[in-house]
C-alpha positions in Angstrom: 51.3 -16.2 9.0 50.9 -13.8 11.9 52.2 -10.9 10.0 50.1 -11.7 6.9 46.9 -12.1 8.9 47.4 -9.0 11.0 48.4 -7.0 7.9 45.4 -8.1 6.0 43.0 -7.3 8.8 44.7 -4.0 9.3 44.1 -3.1 5.7 40.5 -4.3 6.1 40.0 -2.1 9.1 41.1 0.9 7.1 39.0 0.0 4.1 35.9 -0.6 6.1 36.6 2.3 8.5 36.4 0.0 11.5 37.7 0.8 15.0 41.1 -0.8 15.3 40.8 -1.4 19.0 37.5 -3.2 18.5 39.0 -5.1 15.6 42.0 -6.2 17.7 39.6 -7.4 20.4 37.7 -9.4 17.7 40.9 -11.0 16.4 41.9 -12.0 19.9 38.5 -13.5 20.6 38.5 -15.4 17.2 41.9 -16.9 17.9 41.0 -17.7 21.5 37.8 -19.4 20.2 39.7 -21.5 17.7 42.8 -22.4 19.8 40.9 -23.0 23.1 39.2 -26.0 21.4 42.6 -27.7 21.5 43.2 -26.8 25.2 41.5 -26.9 28.6 41.0 -24.3 31.2 44.1 -25.7 33.0 46.2 -24.4 30.1 45.4 -20.7 30.9 45.3 -19.6 27.3 46.1 -15.9 26.6 46.2 -14.1 23.2 48.6 -11.1 23.1 48.3 -8.8 20.1 50.0 -5.6 18.9 47.8 -4.3 16.1 50.0 -1.4 15.1 53.1 -3.7 14.8 51.1 -6.4 13.1 52.2 -9.0 15.7 50.3 -11.7 17.4 51.5 -14.1 20.2 49.7 -17.0 21.8 50.6 -17.8 25.4 49.5 -20.8 27.4 50.8 -23.4 29.9 51.5 -27.0 29.0 50.7 -29.6 31.7 53.5 -32.2 32.3 52.2 -35.7 31.8 53.7 -39.2 31.4 53.0 -39.2 27.7 51.5 -36.2 25.8 48.5 -36.6 23.6 47.3 -33.0 22.9 48.5 -29.5 22.4 48.1 -28.6 26.1 50.3 -31.4 27.3 54.1 -32.1 27.3 55.7 -35.4 28.2 57.8 -35.6 31.3 60.8 -36.7 29.2 60.6 -33.6 26.9 59.9 -31.3 29.9 63.1 -32.4 31.7 65.2 -31.4 28.8 65.0 -27.8 29.8 63.8 -28.3 33.4 65.4 -31.3 35.1 63.6 -30.8 38.4 60.1 -30.7 36.9 57.5 -33.2 38.0 54.2 -34.6 36.8 51.4 -32.1 37.0 53.6 -29.1 36.8 53.0 -26.5 34.1 55.4 -25.0 31.6 54.8 -21.5 30.1 54.7 -21.7 26.3 54.8 -18.9 23.7 53.8 -19.7 20.0 53.6 -17.7 16.8 50.4 -18.3 14.7 52.4 -20.0 12.0 53.3 -22.7 14.4 49.7 -23.9 14.7 48.3 -26.4 12.3 46.5 -24.8 9.2 43.0 -26.0 10.4 43.3 -24.0 13.6 44.2 -20.8 11.7 41.5 -21.4 9.1 38.8 -21.7 11.9 40.2 -18.6 13.6 40.1 -16.7 10.3 36.5 -17.7 9.7 35.4 -16.7 13.2 37.2 -13.4 12.9 35.6 -12.5 9.5 32.1 -13.3 10.8 32.7 -11.0 13.7 34.1 -8.3 11.4 31.1 -8.5 9.2 28.8 -8.1 12.2 31.0 -5.1 13.4 30.8 -3.5 9.9 27.0 -3.9 9.9 26.8 -2.3 13.4 28.9 0.6 12.1 26.8 1.0 9.0 23.6 0.9 11.2 25.1 3.6 13.5 26.2 5.8 10.6 22.9 5.4 8.8 20.9 6.1 11.9 22.3 9.7 11.6 20.5 9.9 8.2 17.2 8.7 9.6 14.5 11.4 9.1 16.6 13.1 6.5 16.3 13.5 2.7 18.8 11.6 0.5 19.4 11.4 -3.2 20.0 8.3 -5.2 19.8 6.6 -8.6 17.3 3.9 -9.4 19.3 0.7 -9.8 16.5 -1.7 -10.6 12.9 -2.7 -9.7 12.2 -5.9 -7.9 9.4 -7.7 -6.1 9.9 -5.4 -3.0 10.1 -2.1 -4.8 12.7 0.1 -6.3 16.4 -0.5 -5.3 18.2 2.8 -5.1 21.9 3.3 -5.2 22.9 6.0 -2.7 26.6 5.8 -3.6 27.6 4.2 -0.3 24.9 1.6 0.0 21.7 0.4 -1.5 18.3 1.7 -0.4 14.8 0.4 -0.9 11.8 2.4 -1.8 9.1 -0.2 -0.9 5.8 -0.5 -2.8 3.8 0.9 0.2 6.0 4.0 0.4 5.6 4.9 -3.3 3.2 7.5 -4.7 0.7 5.7 -6.9 1.3 7.8 -10.0 5.1 8.0 -9.8 7.0 5.6 -11.9 10.8 5.4 -12.4 13.2 3.7 -14.8 16.8 2.5 -14.2 19.1 5.4 -14.0 16.5 8.0 -12.8 17.6 10.2 -9.9 15.2 10.5 -7.0 15.1 12.2 -3.6 13.3 10.5 -0.8 12.9 10.5 3.0 14.7 8.0 5.1 12.2 6.3 7.4 14.1 3.4 8.7 17.3 1.3 8.7 16.9 -2.4 8.7 18.5 -5.7 7.8 17.2 -7.4 4.6 18.6 -10.9 4.3 22.2 -10.4 5.3 22.5 -6.8 4.2 21.8 -3.4 5.8 19.2 -1.5 3.8 18.0 2.1 4.0 14.2 2.3 3.8 12.9 5.3 1.8 9.6 6.9 1.4 8.0 9.3 -1.1 4.6 9.5 0.7 5.3 10.6 4.2 4.3 14.2 5.4 7.8 14.3 6.9 9.2 14.5 3.3 7.2 17.7 2.8 8.4 19.0 6.2 12.1 18.5 5.3 11.6 20.1 1.9 10.2 23.2 3.6 13.1 23.3 6.0 15.6 23.0 3.2 13.9 25.5 0.9 12.7 28.2 3.4 15.4 29.8 5.6 12.9 31.3 8.0 11.7 27.8 8.9 15.2 26.4 9.4 16.0 29.4 11.5 13.0 28.9 13.7 11.3 32.2 12.8 8.4 30.3 11.2 6.9 27.2 12.8 5.3 24.3 10.9 2.3 23.5 13.0 0.9 20.5 11.0 1.1 18.8 7.7 -1.5 16.6 6.0 -1.0 15.0 2.7 -2.7 13.0 -0.1 0.5 11.8 -1.8 0.6 12.7 -5.5 -2.4 15.0 -5.3 -2.2 17.6 -2.5 -0.6 18.6 0.7 -1.6 21.3 3.2 1.0 22.8 5.4 -0.1 25.0 8.4 2.5 27.6 9.4 2.8 30.2 12.0 5.2 33.1 12.2 7.1 33.6 15.5 8.4 36.9 14.2 5.8 39.6 13.9 7.8 41.2 11.0 7.5 38.0 8.9 4.5 37.0 6.9 4.6 33.2 7.2 2.6 32.4 4.1 4.5 34.9 1.9 7.8 33.6 3.1 6.9 30.0 2.3 5.7 31.0 -1.2 8.7 33.1 -1.9 9.1 35.9 -4.5 6.8 35.1 -7.4 6.2 31.7 -5.8 9.7 30.4 -6.5 10.1 28.6 -3.1 6.8 26.7 -3.2 7.4 25.8 -6.9 10.8 24.3 -6.0 9.1 22.2 -3.4 6.3 21.2 -5.8 8.9 20.1 -8.3 10.5 17.8 -5.8 7.0 16.3 -5.2 6.5 15.7 -8.9 4.2 18.8 -9.2 1.9 17.8 -6.3 -0.3 20.7 -5.2 1.0 22.3 -1.9 -1.3 24.7 0.0 0.3 26.9 2.6 -2.2 27.5 5.4 -1.9 30.3 7.9 -2.3 28.8 11.4 -4.8 30.5 13.7 -5.8 29.7 17.2 -9.4 30.5 16.3 -11.1 27.3 15.0 -13.4 29.2 12.7 -10.5 31.2 11.1 -8.3 28.1 10.9 -11.0 26.2 9.1 -11.6 29.1 6.7 -7.8 29.3 6.0 -7.6 25.5 5.5 -10.4 25.5 3.0 -9.2 28.7 1.4 -10.0 32.0 3.1 -11.1 33.6 -0.2 -13.6 30.8 -0.8 -15.4 30.9 2.5 -18.3 33.2 3.4 -19.0 31.9 6.9 -18.0 29.1 9.3 -20.5 27.7 11.9 -19.2 25.5 14.7 -21.5 22.9 16.4 -22.3 23.6 20.0 -20.9 20.2 20.9 -18.4 18.0 19.2 -15.8 19.0 16.5 -18.2 19.6 13.7 -18.3 22.7 11.4 -20.5 23.9 8.5 -18.9 26.1 5.9 -20.9 28.5 3.8 -19.6 29.2 0.3 -21.0 30.8 -2.9 -22.1 28.7 -5.8 -19.1 29.6 -7.9 -16.7 28.6 -5.1 -18.4 25.4 -4.0 -16.5 23.0 -6.3 -13.2 24.7 -5.4 -13.9 24.4 -1.7 -14.7 20.7 -2.0 -11.8 20.1 -4.4 -11.1 17.4 -6.9 -12.4 14.1 -5.6 -13.2 15.9 -2.4 -9.5 16.2 -1.5 -9.5 19.8 -0.4 -12.2 19.5 2.2 -10.9 16.1 3.4 -7.4 17.5 3.9 -8.8 20.6 5.6 -10.7 18.3 8.0 -7.5 16.4 8.8 -5.6 19.6 9.3 -8.2 21.2 11.7 -9.4 18.0 13.3 -13.0 19.0 12.5 -15.6 17.2 10.5 -16.5 19.7 7.8 -19.5 20.0 5.5 -19.8 22.5 2.6 -23.1 24.3 1.9 -24.5 27.0 -0.2 -26.4 29.6 1.9 -29.8 28.2 0.8 -28.7 24.6 1.4 -27.6 25.5 4.9 -30.9 27.2 5.6 -32.8 24.1 4.4 -30.5 21.9 6.5 -31.2 24.0 9.6 -34.9 23.9 9.0 -34.9 20.2 8.5 -33.0 19.6 11.7 -35.4 21.9 13.6 -38.3 19.9 12.2 -36.7 16.6 13.2 -36.1 17.8 16.7 -39.5 19.4 17.1 -42.6 17.5 18.3 -45.9 17.6 16.3 -47.5 19.3 19.2 -45.5 22.4 18.3 -47.4 22.8 15.1 -50.4 25.1 14.8 -53.7 23.2 14.7 -52.3 20.2 16.6 -54.3 19.7 19.8 -53.6 17.1 22.3 -56.2 14.9 20.7 -54.7 15.3 17.2 -51.3 14.7 18.7 -52.5 11.4 20.1 -53.9 10.4 16.7 -50.7 11.3 14.9 -48.6 9.4 17.5 -50.8 6.3 17.1 -49.8 6.2 13.4 -46.1 7.0 14.0 -46.1 10.7 13.3 -44.2 12.2 16.2 -41.9 15.0 14.7 -42.6 18.0 12.6 -40.4 16.4 9.9 -42.8 13.4 9.8 -45.7 15.7 8.9 -43.5 17.7 6.5 -42.7 14.5 4.5 -46.2 13.1 4.6 -48.7 13.9 1.8 -52.1 15.4 2.6 -53.7 12.3 1.2 -51.8 10.2 3.8 -52.9 12.4 6.6 -56.5 12.4 5.5 -56.5 8.6 5.6 -55.7 8.6 9.3 -58.8 7.6 11.3 -60.0 10.6 13.4 -58.2 13.2 11.3 -60.3 15.4 9.1 -59.3 16.9 5.7 -59.3 20.5 7.1 -57.0 19.6 10.0 -54.7 17.6 7.7 -54.3 20.6 5.4 -53.7 23.0 8.3 -51.0 20.9 10.0 -49.4 20.2 6.7 -49.1 23.9 5.9 -47.8 24.6 9.4 -45.0 22.0 8.9 -44.2 23.5 5.5 -43.5 26.9 7.0 -42.2 25.8 10.4 
C-alpha cells in the first residue's frame, strides 16, 4: 500500500509538474491528519517519508495500559512479551507501514492528500498564469455560454466575458482569436484566465509586438484611447532624433499599422505624434492636415478648433468619435468650428458678458428702464425685436432702433 500510494503520487507530481518536496509535505500532513484521529498527543505521532524511494513509515508510541482499547494503547500483558520490566504508563516506540492500518484510515488520508494536491495545483497554475497577465494569448473558441466565450488556450480554458467583448465582433466554435489577459481568477472550482478584446492595453501590446522601435524603447507610447471596434488613437514620441515616430509605426506602405488593424478586426487606428505644446497636440490628435487653428481658453482645459467646411465632418468623425477620442487623448474639451461660426460664437459671448450700458444710445436712464424689464446684457437687446423694445414704458421708437442697431454690430 505504501509503495502503491507513493508511486501513484510521484507520477501525479510529474504529470502536474508539482514540486516534489511540497508534495511530500502534503502527503505527510494528510497521513498525520488521518492517523492522528486514532491517537492522542501522548502518542507522539511522526510521519517519515522518502519520496524518491517511494517509502513511507509511521512512527508513534503506544501507552502501556491494563487493557488496550485503541491504536495508541498496548496492554501490559502484550508489552511484557518483549519488555519484561515495563510498567503501566510507560511508552513503547512503534513503527508501522501504511498497509498495516485499516483501509478507512488510508482512504481518509488519500482524500485529504488529493484535496491538498488539487489546491497546490491551482496555486501553481495561478502562479504560472500570473506571468501571462498583461500579455496577448491565442486560443480557439470552444463554445459560447451565459458568461461569454470559452476559449481553449491549449493548457487551460479562458473566458472572454460579455463586458470584455467588442460589440460588433462575433465568433463561432473553432475560430482562432487573440486577446489580452486581464486577470486570473477562480470560477467555481477551476482557475480561469480572463481575456479582453476592448482594453487599450491590447492595442499597446500589438504595437510593441509589431514595431521593433517601440519594443526597443526608441519610441515611447505616451497614451492610448479607444472606442472598441471603431477607432483607436495612439500618441507616440520618438526618443531617438533619427527616427520618425509616426512613420515607424505606420511602416513601409503602412504594412505595420495594417497588421495591427487586422488583429483588431479592421478597427481604425490613428497614430498621433505627441507634442508638449497643447495646441499642436490637439491639432495632431484631430488630424494636423484638417486643422487651421487651435484657440485655448484662458482658464480651464477648453479648446476651440477652426477647420474648413470640407474638413469639418472629417474632424468631427463618424458619430463624433474622432473629436471625442481626441478630447480623451489631450484631456481637453474640444469644440469644432468653421471660421464664421467661431466669429459668431465670439461675438455672442462678448454680447453676453457686456452690459447694456456699453451700447451706443444707452444712457443711465435708458439702462434703468431696460434693467427694470430684465434687459441687462447686450445679448438681451440683440435677441429682442424692435417691437418688444418699443413696448417698454419710457423707451421711444427712435431709441429702440438705435440700441438695436448698436447691439447688432457690437
